[in-house]
C-alpha positions, 0 to 999 in steps of 0.5 A, spaced: 501 511 548 501 518 549 506 518 544 501 515 538 496 519 541 501 526 540 502 524 533 495 522 531 493 529 533 499 533 529 497 529 523 492 533 518 486 531 517 487 530 509 492 526 509 488 521 513 483 522 508 487 520 502 491 515 505 484 511 507 481 513 501 486 511 496 487 504 500 479 503 500 479 505 492 484 500 491 481 495 495 474 496 491 478 495 484 480 488 487 475 483 484 478 477 485 479 476 493 474 475 498 472 481 504 478 478 509 483 479 503 481 486 501 481 488 508 488 486 509 490 489 503 487 496 506 490 495 513 497 494 509 496 500 504 494 504 511 500 501 515 505 502 508 503 510 508 503 512 515 509 508 517 514 510 511 511 517 508 515 522 513 521 518 512 521 518 505 520 525 504 526 526 509 530 522 506 529 525 498 529 531 502 522 533 499 518 539 501 512 538 505 507 539 500 509 533 497 506 529 503 500 527 501 502 525 494 507 520 498 502 517 502 498 516 496 503 513 493 505 508 499 497 507 500 497 503 493 504 500 493 502 497 500 496 494 498 499 492 491 505 488 495 499 485 500 495 483 494 501 480 491 503 476 496 496 474 498 495 471 490 502 468 491 500 464 497 494 462 494 498 458 488 506 459 488 506 455 482 502 459 478 505 466 481 512 463 480 510 462 473 507 470 472 514 472 474 518 468 471 514 470 465 514 477 466 522 477 468 523 474 461 519 477 457 515 471 455 508 470 454 505 465 459 502 458 456 
């Protein structure tokens, strides 16, 4: 438990603001989901940014100045993956049809 507290105390406030802000912004733009779906996407976006930002910065050997940008992109990406998964479970056949048409470049009917 003390490891999480220590990590949270080292994280800059602006980085948290960027992560949470982008996760909420992208959830607000999603109009076809209910409150639970939007909440899940926000949580997933925050989780993706918090967990994967530092490893990506280290992997690509980026300067620490890119930390906020990487966190913002990961927040949006995690939210989008979760939104896709929620939509896919609502109607798997329609989702498969959309993915197939996007992959093959054919318009949906």
